[in-house]
N, C-alpha and C positions, 0 to 999 in steps of 0.2 A: 504494500500500500504506500503510495507516495502522497506528497502534499497535494498534488493535483486531484487526488481522489476524494478529498474532503468536499463536503457539500457547501455550496455558496451561501453567504449570509441571507437570512430571511428578511423580508421587508416588514414584518409584523411587530417588531419590538417598538413600543411606543416612545422609548427614549431616543433623543437625537443621537446621531452617529458622528464620529470624528476619526481622524487618523491617529494611530497610537502615538505618533510624535507630538501631536497637539496636547497630549496629557502626560508628556515626558515618559513614555513607555518605550524601552529599547526593543526593537523588532527581534533581536536575537533571543530575548527572553521568551517571546511568543513562539519562536521556532523550537526552543527547547521543550516547551509544553507540547507542541505538535509532535515532536519526535518521541516523547515519552508516551503519548497516547497511541501513536501508530505502533510503537514497540509492544505496548500492552495488548493491543488487538492481535498483533501477529503471534504473540506468545499464548493467545487464548485466555489471558487473564481477565479480560472484559470483552463483551461483544461489540461495544461501541461507546461513544462519549459525545456529549454536547458541552461546549464551553461558551459562556457569555461573560465578558469582562467589561466593567464600566468604571469610570472615575469621574467624580464631579457630575453625576447624573448624565454622562455621555457614554454611549457604547463605543468602545474602541476595538472590540474584537468579538466575533461570533462565528463559530464553525461547528461542524458535526462530522463524525466519522463512524463507520461501521453500521450495525443494525440493532434493532430492538425486537423483542418478541411480541407477537400478536396473541390474543387470547386462544386462538386455535393452534398455537405452537409454531406457525410459520413466522418468517422473519420479514421485517420491513426496514428499508434504509432510513437511518436517522436523519433528521433535518432540524435545524435550530428552532423551527416553529412547532415542532412536536413537543407537546407538554408532557412531562413525566414527573411523577411524585418522587421525592427523595428517599422514601422508605428509611432504611437504616442510617443513611447519611444525615438525615434530618435529626437523628437522635442527639447530636451534639447541641443543637439549638433547643430541641424539645426538652431534653433533660435539664438544661440550664434553666429554661423557663419553669419547668415542673418543680425543680428544687426551690426556686424563688417563691412560687405559689404555695408549695408545701410549707415552706418556712413561715408563710403568713397564715397558716392554719386553714387554708381553703379546701384542702382535700387530704386524704390519707393514701399512702402507697398501696394499701390493701383494700381501697374502695373498689367495689365491682364496677366494671365498665358500663354495665346496665344502668347504673345511677346517672351517667352522663349521656349514654346513647340508648334510649329506650328501644327494646326489641333486639338488642345485641345478644342476649343470653339464650340463644336458641341453637339447635343443631350441634350440641356438644360443647358450646361455649359458655354455659352457665358456670359461674364462679371465676371467670376471667377477671383479673384485677389490673389496675394501672401498673403495678410491679411486673406482672406477666408481659404486658405490652412493651415495657421498657427493657426487658431482659430477654426478648426473643423466645419466651416460653409460653405465649398465649395460645399456641396451636393454630394460628391463622394459616389458611391455605397459602401455597406458594404463589398462586396467581392472584393478582390484584386488578381490579377494574381499571380501564384506561380513564384518564382525566384530561380531557382536552381543554377544559376551561373551569373556572371557579364554580359555575352552576352545576357541574357534574358531581360535586362533592356529596350532595344529598343522595343521588343515585348510587354512587360508589359505596357510601356508608350502608345504604340499604342492601346492596349486593353482598358486601362483606358480612352483614348481620344475617343474611339468609344462607350464607355458605356453611358447609359442614366443617367442623374443626378437623385439622390434620392429625391431632393427638389431644388428649385431655389437657386442659390448661395446667401449667405447673409441673407436668410430668417429664418434659423434655425441653430442649431449647435448640434453636437453629432452624434450618429449612428441612423440608421433607427428605432431601437427599443427604444433608449433612446434619444429622440430629444427634445430640448428646442426651442420653437418658439420665434422668435424675434419680438417684437411689436414696 
C-alpha cells in the first residue's frame, strides 16, 4: 500500500481547511503517521484507519486507509466521511469523565446499566453494570450497529439492548475471539 492508495479528503467536515504549514505542522510528521498506518495495515495489525487532525479549529489533515467491516462481514473501503464509534479507544475519555462523575457521587460503579438505559437488561444482559462496560466484561456482542450520524444513537442503543449477550456479564472479558474467563 502506498501513499497514493489512501482515500482523498472528504468535503463533509464542517471545519474550515488549511494547509499544514499554515498551522506550523511539518509535513514530515504527517508522512511518519502515514507510514506507521500503512505498516500496521500491511502487518494485519489493523484493517484500516481514518485520521483527522485540526489546530485552531482548522482541519489541516484528513485521510483514510484500508477497510472496515460491514454488519454482514464483508469489507468496505474506509473514507474520512464514514462515521465510526471509538469503542475501546473512547475509554480513555469515558473513564476520565466517569471517574469525575463518580467522585461527585452521581453514580456507582456497580449501578446496573438498566438504570440509565431502560430495556438494556434483556437477552442475557441482566445484571450488567457500569464496571462491566468499562472493563470489557459486559458480554456485549462483537458486532456493533453502524453510526452514520448522531441521530443513529437511539437506534444503535436499541439494537444493542435487543442483542443477545456473548457471555454472562462479569464472567469473562474481551471479545468473542479473545476472551479471558474469570474464575
